[in-house]
C-alpha positions as CSV (number, residue, x, y, z in Angstrom):
1,M,-27.3,-34.5,-7.4
2,K,-30.5,-32.1,-6.9
3,E,-31.5,-29.8,-10.1
4,K,-30.3,-26.2,-9.9
5,T,-31.9,-23.4,-10.2
6,S,-29.0,-21.1,-12.1
7,I,-29.0,-17.5,-12.2
8,L,-26.9,-15.0,-14.2
9,L,-26.0,-11.6,-13.4
10,A,-23.6,-8.8,-14.8
11,A,-21.9,-6.5,-12.0
12,D,-18.9,-4.4,-11.6
13,E,-17.4,-3.1,-8.4
14,N,-19.0,-0.2,-8.2
15,Y,-22.4,-2.4,-9.1
16,S,-21.2,-5.5,-6.5
17,R,-23.6,-4.0,-3.7
18,Y,-26.4,-3.6,-5.8
19,C,-26.0,-7.0,-6.9
20,A,-26.0,-8.4,-3.3
21,V,-29.5,-7.1,-2.9
22,T,-30.7,-8.1,-6.0
23,I,-29.4,-11.8,-4.5
24,L,-31.2,-11.4,-1.1
25,S,-34.4,-10.7,-2.1
26,I,-34.7,-13.9,-4.3
27,L,-33.4,-15.8,-1.6
28,E,-35.8,-14.8,1.0
29,N,-38.7,-14.6,-1.5
30,T,-38.4,-19.3,-2.1
31,S,-39.4,-21.6,-0.4
32,K,-36.1,-23.7,-1.7
33,P,-33.0,-21.1,-1.9
34,E,-30.6,-24.2,-1.3
35,K,-31.4,-25.1,-4.7
36,F,-29.6,-21.6,-6.4
37,E,-26.4,-21.0,-7.9
38,F,-25.4,-17.7,-9.1
39,Y,-23.0,-16.7,-11.4
40,I,-21.6,-13.3,-11.4
41,L,-20.0,-11.9,-14.6
42,S,-17.6,-9.0,-13.6
43,P,-14.0,-7.7,-15.0
44,D,-13.6,-6.2,-11.4
45,I,-15.5,-7.2,-8.5
46,S,-13.0,-7.1,-5.1
47,R,-11.7,-10.3,-2.9
48,E,-13.9,-8.3,-0.2
49,N,-17.2,-8.0,-1.8
50,L,-16.9,-11.5,-3.2
51,H,-16.7,-12.8,0.3
52,R,-19.7,-10.5,0.8
53,I,-21.8,-12.1,-1.9
54,Q,-21.1,-15.4,-0.8
55,Q,-22.0,-14.8,3.1
56,V,-25.4,-13.8,1.9
57,C,-25.6,-17.3,-0.3
58,A,-23.9,-18.9,3.0
59,Q,-26.3,-17.9,5.0
60,Y,-29.1,-19.8,2.3
61,D,-26.8,-22.8,1.1
62,A,-26.8,-21.2,-2.3
63,T,-23.7,-20.7,-4.2
64,V,-21.9,-17.8,-6.4
65,L,-19.3,-18.3,-8.9
66,I,-17.8,-15.3,-10.4
67,I,-17.2,-15.4,-14.0
68,P,-14.2,-12.8,-14.8
69,I,-14.4,-10.8,-18.2
70,D,-12.4,-8.6,-20.1
71,L,-14.5,-5.5,-21.3
72,K,-12.1,-4.9,-23.8
73,L,-14.0,-7.1,-25.7
74,F,-16.9,-4.4,-26.0
75,K,-14.2,-1.3,-26.3
76,Y,-15.6,-0.7,-30.1
77,L,-19.4,-1.2,-28.6
78,P,-21.3,2.0,-27.7
79,A,-21.9,2.7,-24.4
80,F,-24.0,6.1,-24.0
81,Q,-26.7,5.7,-21.7
82,K,-25.9,7.3,-18.3
83,H,-27.0,4.5,-16.6
84,F,-25.1,1.9,-18.5
85,N,-21.9,0.6,-19.0
86,L,-20.0,-2.0,-21.1
87,N,-20.4,-4.6,-18.3
88,N,-23.8,-4.8,-20.1
89,Y,-22.8,-6.7,-23.0
90,S,-20.5,-9.7,-20.9
91,R,-24.1,-11.2,-20.4
92,L,-24.2,-12.2,-23.8
93,F,-21.0,-14.7,-23.1
94,G,-22.7,-15.6,-19.9
95,P,-24.6,-18.9,-21.3
96,N,-21.7,-19.5,-23.6
97,Q,-20.0,-19.8,-19.7
98,C,-22.4,-21.5,-18.0
99,H,-21.6,-25.1,-19.1
100,N,-22.8,-27.2,-16.4
101,C,-26.4,-25.7,-17.1
102,E,-29.2,-26.7,-19.9
103,R,-31.3,-23.2,-18.8
104,I,-30.6,-19.8,-16.6
105,I,-32.3,-16.7,-15.7
106,Y,-30.2,-13.5,-16.5
107,L,-31.2,-10.4,-14.3
108,D,-30.5,-7.1,-14.3
109,C,-28.9,-6.1,-10.8
110,D,-31.5,-2.9,-10.7
111,I,-34.5,-5.6,-9.9
112,I,-36.1,-6.9,-6.2
113,V,-37.5,-10.0,-6.6
114,L,-41.1,-10.7,-4.8
115,G,-41.6,-14.1,-6.1
116,D,-40.4,-17.9,-6.5
117,L,-38.0,-17.7,-9.5
118,N,-38.1,-21.7,-9.2
119,D,-41.0,-20.7,-11.0
120,L,-40.1,-18.7,-13.2
121,F,-37.1,-21.2,-14.3
122,K,-39.4,-24.3,-14.8
123,Y,-41.6,-22.1,-17.5
124,E,-41.8,-23.8,-20.8
125,L,-40.4,-21.5,-23.6
126,K,-42.5,-23.5,-25.9
127,G,-39.2,-24.2,-28.7
128,K,-37.8,-20.6,-28.2
129,P,-34.4,-20.2,-27.2
130,I,-35.2,-17.2,-24.7
131,G,-38.1,-15.7,-23.0
132,A,-39.0,-12.3,-22.2
133,V,-41.8,-9.9,-21.0
134,P,-42.7,-7.3,-23.8
135,H,-42.8,-3.9,-23.2
136,V,-45.9,-2.2,-22.7
137,Q,-46.2,2.1,-23.5
138,L,-43.1,1.9,-25.3
139,P,-43.4,4.5,-27.5
140,Y,-39.6,4.0,-28.8
141,E,-41.0,0.3,-30.6
142,D,-41.8,2.6,-34.2
143,T,-38.9,4.2,-33.6
144,F,-37.3,0.7,-33.6
145,R,-39.2,-0.8,-36.2
146,K,-38.3,2.0,-38.4
147,N,-34.0,1.8,-37.8
148,F,-34.3,-1.9,-38.1
149,H,-36.4,-2.5,-41.2
150,I,-39.1,-4.5,-38.9
151,N,-42.7,-5.2,-40.3
152,D,-43.4,-8.4,-39.0
153,E,-45.9,-8.2,-35.7
154,D,-44.3,-8.8,-32.2
155,I,-43.6,-6.4,-29.2
156,Y,-40.6,-5.6,-28.0
157,F,-39.2,-6.5,-25.2
158,N,-37.3,-5.5,-21.9
159,S,-33.8,-7.7,-21.8
160,G,-33.5,-7.0,-18.1
161,V,-35.0,-10.3,-17.0
162,M,-34.7,-13.1,-19.2
163,L,-34.7,-16.9,-19.3
164,I,-32.2,-18.4,-21.4
165,D,-32.4,-22.2,-23.3
166,T,-28.3,-22.3,-22.9
167,I,-27.9,-25.4,-25.1
168,S,-29.9,-23.6,-28.1
169,W,-27.3,-20.5,-27.2
170,R,-24.3,-22.2,-27.7
171,N,-25.2,-24.6,-30.2
172,K,-26.7,-21.5,-32.5
173,Q,-23.9,-19.2,-31.2
174,Y,-26.3,-16.4,-30.5
175,G,-23.9,-14.6,-28.2
176,E,-21.4,-13.7,-31.4
177,V,-24.7,-13.2,-33.9
178,V,-25.8,-10.2,-31.4
179,L,-22.5,-8.7,-30.6
180,E,-21.8,-8.7,-34.4
181,F,-24.9,-7.1,-34.9
182,C,-23.9,-4.4,-32.4
183,L,-20.8,-3.9,-34.2
184,E,-22.6,-3.7,-37.4
185,N,-25.5,-1.3,-36.4
186,A,-23.5,0.7,-33.5
187,S,-24.8,4.0,-35.0
188,K,-28.6,3.0,-34.5
189,L,-28.7,1.6,-31.2
190,H,-30.6,3.2,-28.7
191,F,-30.8,0.9,-25.6
192,A,-27.5,-1.1,-26.7
193,D,-27.5,-4.9,-27.2
194,Q,-31.3,-4.7,-26.2
195,D,-32.2,-3.1,-29.9
196,A,-29.9,-6.1,-31.1
197,L,-30.7,-9.0,-28.7
198,N,-35.0,-7.8,-30.2
199,A,-33.9,-7.4,-33.4
200,I,-32.1,-11.1,-33.8
201,F,-34.7,-12.5,-31.8
202,W,-37.8,-10.4,-33.3
203,R,-40.4,-13.4,-33.6
204,N,-38.5,-15.7,-31.8
205,Y,-38.8,-15.1,-28.6
206,C,-41.3,-16.6,-26.1
207,H,-43.7,-13.8,-24.0
208,L,-42.9,-14.2,-20.3
209,P,-46.1,-13.5,-18.0
210,G,-45.6,-9.4,-17.2
211,V,-46.0,-10.1,-13.3
212,W,-42.4,-11.0,-13.6
213,N,-40.9,-8.0,-15.1
214,V,-42.7,-5.0,-13.7
215,E,-40.9,-1.8,-14.4
216,A,-41.3,0.5,-11.6
217,R,-42.1,3.3,-14.2
218,L,-45.7,1.8,-14.8
219,Y,-46.4,3.3,-10.9
220,K,-45.0,6.8,-11.6
221,E,-47.2,6.5,-15.4
222,K,-50.3,5.8,-13.3
223,L,-50.4,8.9,-11.6
224,L,-49.6,11.0,-14.6
225,G,-52.8,9.2,-15.8
226,L,-51.4,7.8,-19.0
227,P,-54.3,5.0,-20.4
228,E,-54.1,2.2,-19.0
229,N,-54.7,-1.5,-20.3
230,E,-55.8,-4.8,-18.6
231,E,-52.5,-6.1,-19.2
232,I,-50.8,-3.2,-17.2
233,T,-53.3,-3.2,-14.5
234,E,-52.4,-7.1,-13.6
235,R,-49.0,-6.9,-14.0
236,M,-49.2,-4.1,-11.0
237,K,-51.6,-5.7,-8.8
238,N,-49.4,-8.7,-8.2
239,P,-45.7,-7.9,-9.1
240,K,-43.1,-10.7,-8.9
241,I,-40.3,-8.6,-10.0
242,I,-39.8,-4.8,-9.9
243,H,-37.1,-3.4,-12.1
244,Y,-36.0,-0.1,-11.5
245,T,-35.6,0.7,-15.6
246,G,-34.4,4.2,-16.5
247,S,-31.8,6.7,-15.0
248,D,-33.5,7.2,-11.7
249,K,-32.3,4.3,-9.2
250,P,-33.6,3.8,-5.7
251,W,-30.2,3.7,-3.9
252,L,-29.2,7.1,-6.4
253,S,-31.9,9.5,-7.6
254,Q,-33.2,12.6,-5.4
255,N,-36.6,12.2,-7.8
256,Y,-39.6,10.2,-7.0
257,V,-38.9,6.5,-7.4
258,P,-42.1,4.1,-7.3
259,M,-41.5,1.2,-5.5
260,R,-38.4,2.7,-3.5
261,H,-39.5,1.2,-0.4
262,L,-39.0,-2.2,-1.5
263,Y,-35.1,-1.4,-2.8
264,T,-34.6,0.0,0.4
265,Y,-36.2,-2.8,2.9
266,Y,-33.5,-5.1,1.5
267,S,-30.5,-2.3,1.2
268,Q,-31.1,-2.1,4.8
269,Q,-31.3,-6.2,5.6
270,L,-28.1,-6.1,3.8
271,S,-26.3,-3.6,6.0
272,Q,-28.6,-4.8,9.5
273,R,-27.5,-8.7,8.6
274,F,-24.4,-8.6,6.6
275,S,-22.8,-5.5,7.7
276,W,-22.8,-4.4,4.6
277,L,-23.1,-1.0,4.3
278,P,-23.6,1.4,1.2
279,S,-20.8,3.7,0.5
280,K,-22.3,6.6,0.8
281,Q,-25.9,7.1,2.0
282,E,-28.8,6.0,0.0
283,P,-32.2,7.8,0.1
284,Q,-34.0,6.4,2.8
285,K,-37.8,7.2,1.1
286,N,-39.1,9.8,-1.5
287,T,-38.6,13.2,0.0
288,I,-41.5,15.8,1.0
289,Q,-39.4,17.8,-2.1
290,S,-39.6,15.4,-4.9
291,I,-43.1,13.9,-3.7
292,L,-44.0,17.4,-4.4
293,K,-42.6,17.8,-7.5
294,F,-43.7,14.7,-9.1
295,A,-47.3,16.1,-7.7
296,W,-46.5,19.1,-9.9
297,S,-45.5,17.1,-13.3
298,C,-48.7,15.2,-12.5
299,L,-51.4,18.0,-12.5
300,Y,-49.2,19.7,-15.5
301,F,-49.5,16.3,-17.3
302,R,-52.8,15.8,-16.7
303,A,-54.1,19.3,-17.7
304,S,-51.9,19.1,-21.1
305,Y,-53.2,15.9,-21.4
306,S,-56.9,17.1,-21.1
307,F,-56.6,19.9,-23.2
308,R,-54.8,18.0,-26.0
309,K,-57.8,15.7,-26.6
310,I,-60.4,18.9,-26.2
311,V,-58.3,20.4,-29.1
312,S,-58.0,17.4,-31.3
């Protein structure tokens, strides 16, 4: 039996097409697509959309399996970001459900993959239960440390890309531990289970190379003139994953969205090759209006930043 590269995603019916776009980008950017097996945690993906995802995978000899999730399990947990819903918590149960996997890559569905995930799948975790990419330029980390009384040195990570040692996860019941932390600290959570994952795995996660989770916001912040260190520069030069964090999603937002063209390309491929059209028209590119609006923001931000430096 050939070794498989196992990928875990979480998508409800509304996110099923975005999930398919992510899957298509994965399969298009690997030399061995037949090695991939996808597990999708979902409370309600329709039979029709499951069939469509299966068609995408079949074109590359990859496989896909739906893992049903009952969202009542998470009804007492907070879901207050407008781009967040309770199905996000289901990823905490995913490693428990994938019994035949010794490790798995979890991905959010607002992601375009540009590198070969086989390479990430083989990354050495150095004895840690998970691997993730540390955040850069995240003022929230100070609030996080204060809220959860964390003094030890480490860096807050983004949980949208995680390489998980599923054997360790199951043996130490990390899913249950993180969910319990969410329940006990619901009023303090700003980024829901991402805060809980960071609190539980603080100083106990492997720092993955930054190119495996390059947030699209970094390209916007560069234009705004925010300081840029060597780590950020290297991430942005050769991204292997583009992650559209925040509420400005490339399929929805009328604002300027950096790297929108990458999402648009794979979304159009899904429409043309598999006849899966979006339910409503998606912005194909950043409009002149959104670019001008953002350009004005850049000028204003840079002027304000320079003024503050002069005054201080």
